[in-house]
N, C-alpha and C positions, 0 to 999 in steps of 0.2 A: 502494501499499499504507500502510496507516494501521493505527499500535499504539497511538496513543492512550487511556489507559485500559483498558487491558490489564495482565493482572497481569507481575511481572517474568518469571517460569518461563516463559510464552507469548513474549514480547517476547526473551529469550536466546534459546530454543529457534528463533526465527526466522532468528538469525544464521548457524546452523548450517545452513540450506535455503537452497538453490540461489537464493530470493526474497532472502533477508538477504543472503548473499553478494553479489548483484547492485546494492541499493540497501539499507545497513545503516542508515542515519541515523531511518525512524520508529522504528524497533528502540532505538538510542541515544536516542531523544529518551524514550520511554518507562521504559526504567532510571535514566535520571538523574531523572526524574519520581517512582522508585521508592525510593530513597539513593543518598547520593553511594559508601557501598561494602556488599554484601550478599554474601550466603554462597548459595552454591548448588553443583550439579554437585558431587556428589559433596567437597564442604566446601571449595569453593571461592572463594575472594573476590574478586567484579571492581566495580573501580573505577571509576567514571563521570565523575566531573565533572574538571575544568583543574586548580583549584586541590589537589585530593587527588592526583591524577596526578602533577602538579608535584613536590609534596612527596615523595613515594614514590620518584621515580625519582632522585630525593637523598639517599634515607636509606641512611644505610652500613650500617646491621644488617640491610637485605637484600641477600639474594644470586643467585645465577641456579644455575641446574641444573649443573652440573658433571659429572665422568665419575664420579664415585663414586656418584651418584644416578641414574647410567645403568645402572650396575652393579647397583642395586637393583633396576630393574624390567623392563630388557633386556639379560640379560647379554651377549648375541651380538652387542651396538649395533655394535663395531667392525669387523662382517663387511661391514657398510654402509657401504663409505668415502665416501659422502656423509654421514652422519650423522657420522662417524669425523671427515673433513673441518670439519665444524662447530664438534661437541663439542671436538676440540682445538685451536681456535683460541679467541683472545681473548674473543672473542663469549661463552663460554662456561666463561671463568675467573674465578677470586674471586681476592680480595688476599692470600697476596702475590703469587700468580704471575700475576695480572691484571694487576697495577703493574707486575712486570717486563717482560712481552709489550708493554705499551700500550706503556712508555717504550721500548723496542728500536723498534717500529713510530711514534712519533709522532716521533724520531729522525730519519728520513726523510722520513716524510709530513708534511712541516714547511709551515707559511702561507709560508713565503717562494716554496717548491718548486709551491705549488699556485697562488700569485698567480705564476707565473713563467708559469705555463698556459695563461692567456690568448690569449695571440697563436698558440701549438698549437691552442686551442680555434677562436677566431675561425677561421682558416686551413681546420682541418677544417671545419666548420660552412657555410664557402663552396664547398665542392669538393662537398660532399651536393648545397646546393642547386644547383649549376651540373649535377648528376647526375641530378637527381631528374626523371624521367620527368611528362607532363603529365597521366598519369594513372597514379597510387601508393597506394599504404597509406604513411600517415606511420608506423608502427609500423617497418616492416620497411626502408623507404627513408632515416628518418631518425631515429626514435627509438630505437633500437638501434644501429643505426652508431657514433651522434656519440658515447654515453658508452663504447662498447665500443673505439671508436678512443681515448678519453684515457685510460682507464685502461692501456691496453695501451702506451700509448707511455710512461707513465709505469712498467710493470715495466718496460717493457725489451720486449716480444713483437714479433717482425717483424711489418709491416703486411699480408704474404701470411697470415700465421694467423689473424686476428681474425672471420673470417668463422666458422671452423670452432667459436670458441667460444660462440656463442649460444647453440645448442640444449641443449649443455653445462650452462650455465652455466641456461638457464631450467629442465631436467631435473632439477640437482641443487635448487633455491633449494624445490620443493615439500616437504623435509623440513623446511622450518621453519611447514609448514603445518600444524594442529590437524586434519584430517582429509585422507588420504591411500588410495590405492586402493593394493592389492599391487604392480599393473603400474608406478604409477608410482613406488614406490619402489624396483622391480627397476630401472627407467632410473634413479633417482638414484644408483646403487649404480653403474650403467655408468659413467654421467660423472662419478663420482667419483674412481672409478681413471682413465680416460683422463685428467681433470685432472690428477691425482697424476703420474701417468707423464708427461707433458708438461712438468711444472713440475721433477721432479727432472731432467729433461736441459737445462732450462734455467738449472737450479741449477751445474752440474754447469759448462756451458758460461760461467758470470759467474766462476764461480772459476776458471775458466783463463783467462779475456778479461773482466776487469771491465771496468763503462762509468758513463756517470752515468744510473744508473736503479735505482730502488727495490728491483729482483731484488737488485744489486751490492750494496747497502747491505745489506739484511737477511741477504745470505749470507755479506758479509765478516765475518772473523774479531773476535770483540770483540763480535758482535752481542747476546750473550746466549742466542742464542736455539737449543734443541737441532735435532735434523734435523729431526724430527716435528712442531714448533710452527714451525719457518718454514715450512715445506709446507701445511700446516693453513691460516696466515695468508695467504700466497700465492695460498691458493684464497678463503679469503676476500674476501680485497681484491679478488680479479677480481669476482666474483659479486656481492658487495656495492658494489664501483663502480660496476655498471652497472645493475643490474635497477631498484633503485628510482630511480633517475634517468631510465631511460628511461618510468616509470610518472609522474614527474615533466612530463616533454617532453607525453605524450601528453595526461595529464590538461588541463595547461595550454592544450594548443592545444585541446581543443573547448571549454576556456571562453573563446578568445579566437574563436570561432567562436560560439558561443551568445551571447555577447557582443560584437558588433561596435562598439559604443562603446569598451568596452576595448583594442579591435587599435588603434584610430586614435588615440586618447591615445599607446598604446605606440612605432605608429608614429611620430610626431611627436613625442617624448618620449622618447627611448632610457632615459634617466636613471631614469623609474619603474619600471623593470625588477627592481629590485630589491624593490621595496614588491608588485610584481603576484608574483613568485614565491615573500614570505613567505605572498601570502593565497591561493592554490594549494597553498600545506602546509599548509596551516590549513583552507581548506575540502574538500579530499579528499585526506587523509595519502596515500602512498604506502606508508606502515605503519601498519597500522590496532589494531594491539595488542602487547603483549610482557608478559611475565611474571617474576616473582620471587618469594624465597620467606624467610620470617620467620628467622633465624639466632637469634634470643633474642625473649621475648617483647616486642611491639610495641604502646604506646598509642595508639589512637585518638582523634581530638580529640573524639569522643563520648562518649570516658571507657570505653569497651571496650579489654578488652588481646588482643592475636593471641598465639596459642600458636610458641611458635617449632616449625618445619617446615609452615607452613600457606603455602599459595598462593595468592597474589594476580596476576589478571590486569587490566594497566591498559587500559582502552579508549582508545587515541590518539584514535581516530577520535570520539569520541563527548564526549572533553573540547577537541578543538578546537571542538566546537561548543555547548560549552558556554555558555547566556546568561548566565551568572551572570559569564563574562570576555568574551565579547562579544555585545552587542546586537544581536537579529537576525542570528543565527549562519547564518543558511541562503541570505542572503545575499551574495551576494562582491563583497567590499568592499573594493579593494588600498588605500584613504585611511584604512581605520581606524588610529587611532593605536595604537601599541602592539602593534603583533602579536606574539604569543612562540610559534608552533604549538610542542607536543612531539613532532613528525614522526620527532624523530630522535632521540626519547630522552632522558637527559638524567642528572646526575651521571658517575660512575667511566666508565658504559658510554656515555655520549654517542658518538654516529656521528662515527669520527674522519674520515672522507669526507663530512660535510656541506658543509663551505667548498668544497669540490669541487664536491659537485652543483647546488648553490645556483653558484656561478660559471658551469655549464657553461649552466645553464637563462637567467641573466642576460642573457649573451651571446646565447645562439640566438635568442630569441622575439623582440626587435627588430631582427635582419639576417634571421629568416620572413618578416615582416613587410615590412621596407623592399624586400628584395629577389624576392619572392613578394607584388607588390599583388592579384592576382589568389588568392590560395588560400581555395579555397573545401572544404569537406566534400560529397562525393557519394552520400552515406549515412549511417545511422546507424553509429556504433563499436558496435563487440563487445567487451565486458568478457571479460578475465581471469578464472574459476571460483575466485575465492581471496578467500578471508579478509583475511590478514593481510599479502600483498603485494598493494594495489590498482592495478589501471592497466586498462590497455586490449590485447586482443590484437591489434587493429585500427581502424583510421579511414583509409576510402576517401577520398583528397583529388583536385583537380583543381587544375592551378597554373598555370593559362593568364592 
Protein backbone atom coordinates (compact mmCIF):
# COMPACT_ATOMS: atom_id res chain seq x y z
CA UNK A 1 0.00 0.00 0.00
CA UNK A 2 1.46 3.36 -0.97
CA UNK A 3 -0.02 6.78 -0.34
CA UNK A 4 2.94 8.96 -1.32
CA UNK A 5 1.72 11.98 -3.23
CA UNK A 6 -1.88 11.60 -2.11
CA UNK A 7 -3.63 14.46 -0.34
CA UNK A 8 -3.71 14.43 3.43
CA UNK A 9 -7.44 13.80 3.66
CA UNK A 10 -7.10 10.58 1.68
CA UNK A 11 -4.15 9.51 3.79
CA UNK A 12 -5.97 10.33 7.03
CA UNK A 13 -9.08 8.44 5.93
CA UNK A 14 -6.92 5.41 5.28
CA UNK A 15 -5.91 5.26 8.95
CA UNK A 16 -9.50 4.52 9.86
CA UNK A 17 -9.81 1.74 7.27
CA UNK A 18 -9.00 -1.93 7.81
CA UNK A 19 -5.95 -1.67 5.56
CA UNK A 20 -4.75 1.44 7.34
CA UNK A 21 -5.02 -0.23 10.73
CA UNK A 22 -3.05 -3.17 9.36
CA UNK A 23 -0.23 -0.91 8.15
CA UNK A 24 -0.55 2.77 9.10
CA UNK A 25 3.00 3.79 8.13
CA UNK A 26 2.37 4.75 4.48
CA UNK A 27 -0.38 7.07 5.68
CA UNK A 28 1.91 8.56 8.31
CA UNK A 29 4.53 9.27 5.65
CA UNK A 30 1.99 11.11 3.50
CA UNK A 31 0.66 13.08 6.47
CA UNK A 32 4.15 14.16 7.60
CA UNK A 33 4.94 15.29 4.08
CA UNK A 34 1.79 17.42 4.16
CA UNK A 35 2.50 19.29 7.43
CA UNK A 36 3.81 18.93 11.01
CA UNK A 37 0.29 19.83 12.16
CA UNK A 38 -2.92 20.22 10.20
CA UNK A 39 -6.65 20.57 10.78
CA UNK A 40 -9.18 17.97 9.57
CA UNK A 41 -12.17 15.87 10.60
CA UNK A 42 -14.51 18.45 12.13
CA UNK A 43 -11.79 20.79 13.33
CA UNK A 44 -9.44 18.34 15.02
CA UNK A 45 -5.70 18.92 14.71
CA UNK A 46 -3.27 16.12 13.87
CA UNK A 47 0.40 16.30 14.87
CA UNK A 48 2.76 14.23 12.73
CA UNK A 49 6.42 15.03 13.51
CA UNK A 50 8.67 13.89 16.33
CA UNK A 51 9.72 17.40 17.33
CA UNK A 52 6.21 18.81 17.60
CA UNK A 53 4.74 15.68 19.21
CA UNK A 54 7.48 15.70 21.83
CA UNK A 55 6.83 19.37 22.52
CA UNK A 56 3.04 19.06 22.70
CA UNK A 57 3.07 16.12 25.09
CA UNK A 58 5.12 18.22 27.49
CA UNK A 59 3.08 21.41 27.02
CA UNK A 60 1.55 22.15 30.46
CA UNK A 61 -1.38 24.12 29.02
CA UNK A 62 -2.68 21.07 27.15
CA UNK A 63 -5.09 18.82 29.01
CA UNK A 64 -6.81 15.48 28.60
CA UNK A 65 -10.57 14.98 28.29
CA UNK A 66 -12.04 14.57 31.77
CA UNK A 67 -15.38 13.75 33.35
CA UNK A 68 -16.88 17.19 32.69
CA UNK A 69 -16.05 16.86 28.98
CA UNK A 70 -17.72 13.47 28.80
CA UNK A 71 -20.77 14.90 30.54
CA UNK A 72 -21.10 17.35 27.66
CA UNK A 73 -21.13 14.87 24.77
CA UNK A 74 -22.07 11.59 26.50
CA UNK A 75 -24.25 12.27 29.56
CA UNK A 76 -24.71 8.61 30.49
CA UNK A 77 -21.07 7.52 30.07
CA UNK A 78 -20.95 6.35 33.70
CA UNK A 79 -23.38 3.56 32.84
CA UNK A 80 -20.64 1.86 30.84
CA UNK A 81 -18.30 0.75 33.58
CA UNK A 82 -15.37 0.22 31.23
CA UNK A 83 -15.57 3.85 30.15
CA UNK A 84 -16.07 4.93 33.76
CA UNK A 85 -12.99 3.01 34.93
CA UNK A 86 -10.86 4.88 32.39
CA UNK A 87 -12.41 8.34 32.83
CA UNK A 88 -12.23 8.14 36.62
CA UNK A 89 -8.57 7.07 36.60
CA UNK A 90 -5.50 9.29 36.51
CA UNK A 91 -5.34 8.66 32.74
CA UNK A 92 -8.17 11.18 32.29
CA UNK A 93 -7.40 13.54 35.18
CA UNK A 94 -5.89 17.02 34.91
CA UNK A 95 -4.11 19.00 37.64
CA UNK A 96 -4.62 19.36 40.50
CA UNK A 97 -6.53 16.04 40.68
CA UNK A 98 -4.03 14.31 38.40
CA UNK A 99 -1.10 15.55 40.45
CA UNK A 100 -2.66 14.23 43.66
CA UNK A 101 -3.62 10.80 42.28
CA UNK A 102 -0.39 10.37 40.31
CA UNK A 103 1.64 11.17 43.42
CA UNK A 104 -0.23 8.50 45.38
CA UNK A 105 0.31 5.88 42.67
CA UNK A 106 3.96 6.83 42.12
CA UNK A 107 4.62 6.55 45.85
CA UNK A 108 3.79 2.85 45.62
CA UNK A 109 4.86 2.13 42.03
CA UNK A 110 8.44 3.11 42.78
CA UNK A 111 11.61 2.59 40.73
CA UNK A 112 12.97 0.44 43.55
CA UNK A 113 9.89 -1.76 43.54
CA UNK A 114 10.06 -2.15 39.75
CA UNK A 115 13.80 -2.93 39.82
CA UNK A 116 13.12 -5.50 42.51
CA UNK A 117 10.86 -7.35 40.07
CA UNK A 118 13.75 -8.49 37.86
CA UNK A 119 14.12 -11.84 39.64
CA UNK A 120 10.35 -12.37 39.56
CA UNK A 121 10.25 -11.58 35.81
CA UNK A 122 13.19 -13.93 35.18
CA UNK A 123 11.52 -16.74 37.12
CA UNK A 124 8.15 -16.31 35.38
CA UNK A 125 9.85 -16.15 31.98
CA UNK A 126 11.69 -19.39 32.73
CA UNK A 127 8.50 -21.11 33.81
CA UNK A 128 6.66 -20.06 30.65
CA UNK A 129 9.53 -21.27 28.47
CA UNK A 130 9.54 -24.63 30.26
CA UNK A 131 5.78 -24.98 29.80
CA UNK A 132 5.71 -23.91 26.15
CA UNK A 133 4.58 -26.74 23.85
CA UNK A 134 6.53 -27.60 20.67
CA UNK A 135 3.89 -25.81 18.60
CA UNK A 136 2.14 -22.83 20.13
CA UNK A 137 0.71 -19.36 19.70
CA UNK A 138 3.37 -17.07 21.13
CA UNK A 139 0.80 -14.48 22.21
CA UNK A 140 -1.28 -16.95 24.22
CA UNK A 141 1.66 -18.97 25.50
CA UNK A 142 4.00 -16.12 26.45
CA UNK A 143 3.21 -12.52 25.45
CA UNK A 144 -0.04 -12.43 27.44
CA UNK A 145 0.78 -14.55 30.49
CA UNK A 146 4.14 -12.90 31.27
CA UNK A 147 2.90 -9.33 31.80
CA UNK A 148 -0.33 -10.57 33.38
CA UNK A 149 1.67 -12.58 35.91
CA UNK A 150 4.00 -9.65 36.61
CA UNK A 151 1.32 -7.00 37.15
CA UNK A 152 -0.79 -9.43 39.16
CA UNK A 153 2.22 -10.18 41.36
CA UNK A 154 2.65 -6.44 41.91
CA UNK A 155 -1.03 -5.92 42.67
CA UNK A 156 -1.25 -8.98 44.89
CA UNK A 157 -3.69 -10.89 42.68
CA UNK A 158 -3.52 -14.65 43.36
CA UNK A 159 -1.89 -16.70 40.60
CA UNK A 160 -5.04 -18.79 40.23
CA UNK A 161 -7.01 -15.71 39.17
CA UNK A 162 -4.61 -14.53 36.43
CA UNK A 163 -6.12 -16.41 33.45
CA UNK A 164 -9.50 -14.85 34.26
CA UNK A 165 -8.14 -11.36 33.61
CA UNK A 166 -7.04 -11.81 30.00
CA UNK A 167 -10.41 -11.66 28.24
CA UNK A 168 -11.78 -8.98 30.59
CA UNK A 169 -8.83 -6.68 29.97
CA UNK A 170 -8.92 -7.34 26.23
CA UNK A 171 -12.62 -6.49 26.12
CA UNK A 172 -12.19 -3.37 28.26
CA UNK A 173 -9.45 -1.72 26.21
CA UNK A 174 -11.71 -1.31 23.18
CA UNK A 175 -12.93 1.91 24.86
CA UNK A 176 -9.52 3.44 24.05
CA UNK A 177 -10.12 3.00 20.32
CA UNK A 178 -11.64 5.77 18.13
CA UNK A 179 -13.93 3.27 16.42
CA UNK A 180 -15.84 0.47 18.16
CA UNK A 181 -19.09 -1.41 17.63
CA UNK A 182 -22.10 -1.51 19.94
CA UNK A 183 -21.32 -5.15 20.71
CA UNK A 184 -17.72 -4.34 21.59
CA UNK A 185 -18.89 -1.57 23.92
CA UNK A 186 -21.38 -3.96 25.53
CA UNK A 187 -18.62 -6.49 26.19
CA UNK A 188 -16.42 -3.70 27.54
CA UNK A 189 -19.15 -2.72 30.00
CA UNK A 190 -19.49 -6.30 31.22
CA UNK A 191 -15.72 -6.57 31.62
CA UNK A 192 -15.62 -3.28 33.52
CA UNK A 193 -18.28 -4.43 35.94
CA UNK A 194 -16.61 -7.77 36.55
CA UNK A 195 -13.21 -6.17 37.14
CA UNK A 196 -14.71 -3.60 39.52
CA UNK A 197 -16.45 -6.36 41.48
CA UNK A 198 -13.19 -8.28 41.71
CA UNK A 199 -11.19 -5.33 42.99
CA UNK A 200 -13.87 -4.36 45.51
CA UNK A 201 -13.33 -7.78 47.07
CA UNK A 202 -9.54 -7.57 46.85
CA UNK A 203 -9.49 -4.08 48.41
CA UNK A 204 -11.64 -5.26 51.31
CA UNK A 205 -9.39 -8.26 51.87
CA UNK A 206 -6.21 -6.17 51.80
CA UNK A 207 -7.66 -3.65 54.24
CA UNK A 208 -8.33 -6.53 56.63
CA UNK A 209 -4.97 -8.19 56.03
CA UNK A 210 -2.43 -5.89 54.30
CA UNK A 211 0.44 -7.42 52.35
CA UNK A 212 3.54 -6.15 50.54
CA UNK A 213 1.72 -5.35 47.30
CA UNK A 214 0.41 -2.32 45.41
CA UNK A 215 -3.22 -2.95 46.30
CA UNK A 216 -2.43 -2.88 50.02
CA UNK A 217 -0.36 0.29 49.63
CA UNK A 218 -3.00 2.13 47.60
CA UNK A 219 -5.86 0.97 49.82
CA UNK A 220 -4.11 2.04 53.02
CA UNK A 221 -5.39 5.01 54.99
CA UNK A 222 -3.52 8.12 53.98
CA UNK A 223 -3.21 7.33 50.27
CA UNK A 224 -5.52 10.28 49.55
CA UNK A 225 -7.59 8.35 47.01
CA UNK A 226 -11.37 8.23 47.10
CA UNK A 227 -13.07 4.85 46.81
CA UNK A 228 -13.93 5.43 43.14
CA UNK A 229 -10.42 6.65 42.35
CA UNK A 230 -8.86 3.64 44.04
CA UNK A 231 -11.09 1.26 42.11
CA UNK A 232 -10.58 2.98 38.74
CA UNK A 233 -6.81 3.18 39.10
CA UNK A 234 -6.45 -0.46 40.08
CA UNK A 235 -8.37 -1.40 36.93
CA UNK A 236 -6.15 0.98 34.93
CA UNK A 237 -2.93 -0.45 36.39
CA UNK A 238 -4.05 -3.97 35.57
CA UNK A 239 -5.10 -3.22 31.99
CA UNK A 240 -2.29 -0.80 31.15
CA UNK A 241 0.15 -3.05 32.97
CA UNK A 242 -0.07 -5.82 30.45
CA UNK A 243 -1.85 -4.70 27.29
CA UNK A 244 0.98 -2.58 25.88
CA UNK A 245 3.65 -5.02 27.11
CA UNK A 246 1.92 -7.88 25.30
CA UNK A 247 2.06 -5.81 22.11
CA UNK A 248 5.74 -5.01 22.72
CA UNK A 249 6.64 -8.68 23.20
CA UNK A 250 4.71 -9.87 20.15
CA UNK A 251 6.12 -7.17 17.88
CA UNK A 252 9.64 -7.77 19.17
CA UNK A 253 9.45 -11.48 18.47
CA UNK A 254 8.17 -10.89 14.93
CA UNK A 255 11.12 -8.56 14.32
CA UNK A 256 13.57 -11.14 15.69
CA UNK A 257 12.15 -13.77 13.37
CA UNK A 258 12.30 -11.39 10.40
CA UNK A 259 15.88 -10.35 11.21
CA UNK A 260 17.70 -13.46 12.47
CA UNK A 261 21.00 -11.58 12.59
CA UNK A 262 19.53 -9.42 15.35
CA UNK A 263 18.50 -12.55 17.22
CA UNK A 264 22.01 -13.96 16.95
CA UNK A 265 23.50 -10.75 18.38
CA UNK A 266 21.01 -10.61 21.24
CA UNK A 267 21.53 -14.30 22.06
CA UNK A 268 25.28 -13.80 22.35
CA UNK A 269 25.16 -10.39 24.05
CA UNK A 270 22.11 -10.03 26.34
CA UNK A 271 23.29 -6.55 27.30
CA UNK A 272 22.14 -5.39 23.86
CA UNK A 273 18.53 -5.95 24.95
CA UNK A 274 18.09 -2.37 26.15
CA UNK A 275 18.84 -0.87 22.74
CA UNK A 276 16.84 -3.57 20.99
CA UNK A 277 13.73 -2.86 23.08
CA UNK A 278 14.00 0.90 22.53
CA UNK A 279 14.17 0.35 18.78
CA UNK A 280 11.13 -1.96 18.88
CA UNK A 281 9.25 0.79 20.69
CA UNK A 282 10.30 3.28 18.04
CA UNK A 283 9.84 1.06 15.02
CA UNK A 284 6.33 -0.20 15.79
CA UNK A 285 4.89 1.54 18.84
CA UNK A 286 2.44 -0.44 21.03
CA UNK A 287 0.44 2.80 21.35
CA UNK A 288 -0.07 4.70 18.11
CA UNK A 289 -1.81 7.91 19.12
CA UNK A 290 -2.91 10.06 22.04
CA UNK A 291 -5.10 13.17 22.32
CA UNK A 292 -4.99 16.46 24.19
CA UNK A 293 -7.07 19.65 24.32
CA UNK A 294 -5.99 23.28 24.48
CA UNK A 295 -7.04 24.88 27.77
CA UNK A 296 -5.81 28.33 26.68
CA UNK A 297 -4.77 29.77 23.29
CA UNK A 298 -1.63 27.95 22.15
CA UNK A 299 1.04 29.45 19.88
CA UNK A 300 2.50 27.11 17.26
CA UNK A 301 6.08 27.34 15.95
CA UNK A 302 4.77 28.46 12.55
CA UNK A 303 3.11 31.54 14.04
CA UNK A 304 -0.46 30.26 14.15
CA UNK A 305 -2.43 30.26 17.39
CA UNK A 306 -4.86 27.52 18.36
CA UNK A 307 -7.89 28.70 20.33
CA UNK A 308 -8.84 27.19 23.68
CA UNK A 309 -10.91 24.04 23.40
CA UNK A 310 -9.31 22.62 20.23
CA UNK A 311 -8.46 18.92 20.09
CA UNK A 312 -5.00 17.66 19.08
CA UNK A 313 -4.24 14.07 18.12
CA UNK A 314 -0.56 13.21 18.41
CA UNK A 315 0.31 10.44 15.94
CA UNK A 316 2.95 8.66 17.98
CA UNK A 317 3.62 6.06 15.32
CA UNK A 318 4.29 8.82 12.80
CA UNK A 319 6.56 10.73 15.18
CA UNK A 320 8.63 7.61 15.84
CA UNK A 321 9.32 7.22 12.11
CA UNK A 322 10.01 10.86 11.37
CA UNK A 323 13.06 10.97 9.06
CA UNK A 324 13.99 14.39 10.47
CA UNK A 325 14.64 12.65 13.81
CA UNK A 326 15.60 9.14 12.66
CA UNK A 327 17.38 8.80 9.28
CA UNK A 328 16.12 5.85 7.25
CA UNK A 329 13.25 5.48 9.73
CA UNK A 330 11.69 2.38 8.16
CA UNK A 331 14.84 0.36 8.81
CA UNK A 332 15.08 -1.48 12.12
CA UNK A 333 18.41 -0.51 13.68
CA UNK A 334 18.99 -1.00 17.43
CA UNK A 335 22.40 0.65 17.05
CA UNK A 336 20.86 4.04 16.30
CA UNK A 337 22.27 6.76 18.56
CA UNK A 338 19.98 8.42 21.06
CA UNK A 339 16.77 6.46 20.46
CA UNK A 340 14.00 8.30 22.30
CA UNK A 341 10.61 6.95 21.20
CA UNK A 342 7.49 8.83 22.22
CA UNK A 343 5.61 5.55 22.62
CA UNK A 344 4.94 6.02 26.34
CA UNK A 345 3.83 9.63 26.03
CA UNK A 346 5.50 12.49 27.83
CA UNK A 347 5.13 15.20 30.42
CA UNK A 348 2.77 14.79 33.37
CA UNK A 349 1.00 11.87 31.68
CA UNK A 350 4.13 9.87 30.88
CA UNK A 351 3.25 6.20 31.36
CA UNK A 352 3.83 5.20 34.98
CA UNK A 353 4.45 1.58 33.97
CA UNK A 354 7.00 2.29 31.21
CA UNK A 355 10.03 1.12 33.27
CA UNK A 356 8.25 -2.16 34.08
CA UNK A 357 7.31 -2.81 30.44
CA UNK A 358 10.88 -2.14 29.35
CA UNK A 359 12.29 -4.42 32.05
CA UNK A 360 9.99 -7.30 31.12
CA UNK A 361 11.02 -7.13 27.46
CA UNK A 362 14.74 -6.69 28.27
CA UNK A 363 14.65 -9.83 30.42
CA UNK A 364 12.40 -11.89 28.16
CA UNK A 365 14.00 -11.63 24.72
CA UNK A 366 17.53 -12.85 25.59
CA UNK A 367 16.11 -15.71 27.68
CA UNK A 368 13.78 -16.80 24.88
CA UNK A 369 16.61 -16.79 22.37
CA UNK A 370 19.09 -18.65 24.59
CA UNK A 371 16.74 -21.29 25.91
CA UNK A 372 14.81 -21.84 22.68
CA UNK A 373 17.53 -21.73 20.00
CA UNK A 374 15.21 -23.39 17.48
CA UNK A 375 12.40 -20.87 18.00
CA UNK A 376 10.78 -19.98 14.68
CA UNK A 377 7.53 -18.82 13.16
CA UNK A 378 5.43 -21.47 11.45
CA UNK A 379 3.13 -19.06 9.65
CA UNK A 380 2.14 -15.42 9.36
CA UNK A 381 1.03 -13.58 12.45
CA UNK A 382 -2.45 -12.09 12.76
CA UNK A 383 -2.65 -8.39 13.61
CA UNK A 384 -5.25 -7.10 16.02
CA UNK A 385 -7.76 -4.84 14.29
CA UNK A 386 -6.87 -1.82 16.39
CA UNK A 387 -5.50 1.63 15.60
CA UNK A 388 -4.53 2.93 19.05
CA UNK A 389 -3.21 -0.27 20.66
CA UNK A 390 -1.13 -1.93 17.96
CA UNK A 391 0.00 -5.52 18.22
CA UNK A 392 -0.57 -9.13 17.27
CA UNK A 393 -3.57 -11.31 18.09
CA UNK A 394 -1.56 -14.45 17.33
CA UNK A 395 1.94 -15.55 16.27
CA UNK A 396 2.27 -19.29 15.47
CA UNK A 397 5.65 -20.67 16.57
CA UNK A 398 7.58 -23.89 16.87
CA UNK A 399 10.13 -24.34 19.66
CA UNK A 400 12.04 -27.47 18.69
